[in-house]
C-alpha positions, 0 to 999 in steps of 0.5 A: 770891268768892261772893254768899252773905252768910256767904261774903262775911263770910269773904271780908272777914275773909280780906282783912283777914288778907291786909293783914298778909301783904302787909306793909301792916299790921304791928308798931305798925300791925297793928290800924290799918286795915280792908277794906269790901265792898258787899253785892251784893244790898243796895248801901246796906250793906257789911261791915267789921271791928269795932273791936279785933282786929289785922288778922292775927287778924281772923275772921268773928266780928269782922265788922259790917254797916253802912249808907252813913250809917255806922250799924251794922245787923248783926253781934254786939251786942258788936262795935263799929264801927271809928272810921273807918267814915265814910271807908268809908260816905261813899265807898261812898255817893258812888261807886256804881261802887266796891264795896270800900275799903281803908284802912291805914297803910303806912309808905312811903306815910305818909312820902312824904305827910308830905314832900309829895312828889308820887308818880310812876310808877316801875314798871309795877305800879300804873301806872294809879293815876298817870294823874293826880296822887294827891290828898291829905287834908292832915291826920293826923286820924282820919276819925270824922265825916260832915264829914271823911268827905265831905271825903275823898270829895270830895278823892278825886273819881273817883280810886282812891287818896287819901293821908291825910297822916301817917296812911295811904291809902285805895284803892278798887276795883270789887271787893275784889281791885282795892282790895287790889291798888291798895293793895299797888301804891301802897305799892310805888310809894311805896317806890320814890319814897322810894328815888329821893328818897334817891338824887337828891333830890325832883326824881328822874326817873320814867316819863313820861306818854308812856311810860305811854301806850306801855305801855297801848297795847302791852298792848292788842296782846297779844290780836293776838299769834298765838303767845299764842293759848290752846290751850283757853281764856284764863287768867282774870284773877281771882283773880290770882296776887297774890290767890292767893298772899296768900289762901293764906298768910292762910288758913293763919292760921285 
């Protein structure tokens, strides 16, 4: 991803289409959701998709620029703000360390929030999200005003995910890839929690805190493994294989 404004706008449009390719927004939820990205040169402004287009058909012409008070400051006059822009503006204003927010309505995440089942780590993908309980905004109402935006931000705290009961979820990241992959992992963990819930009930087993800590400690030893030393240079961590896969699929939709 690049620093040029036009390229950043294209990146957010691509990420929007990627949400569809990831299966996080389809069928009746295909127009419900948005990705935001803070402008590196102007951190009080961010890019987000306007109201109207489905995520599968979102392009650069659909983008708007918004300030952290939730007001439109750029983009075509005919493009209106998404109804839940306050979720993004409040989080980006309160959390200077994050640069991207993703909000969608993934079905397993929604289902488990209504059941009020505390999501547990069931696999290694997205395990860091479960270092402490994922908070929940206990209402399905849309986040359309400052009061609710602030409540979402305060409830989320310093976590990188929040459940919106019966409504969806929001995930954050230091960049757009982190925010997107966090949402993908959250939905996969919710799916696995649901399957376990169906199999043995709400008191199903999960990976323990000790196992999670062991995993993290073990990962840190990779740098010391002589047989893993690269011949030329270390493989870049980003863009990841996940990002490249879905970006390629979404790029074919232009």
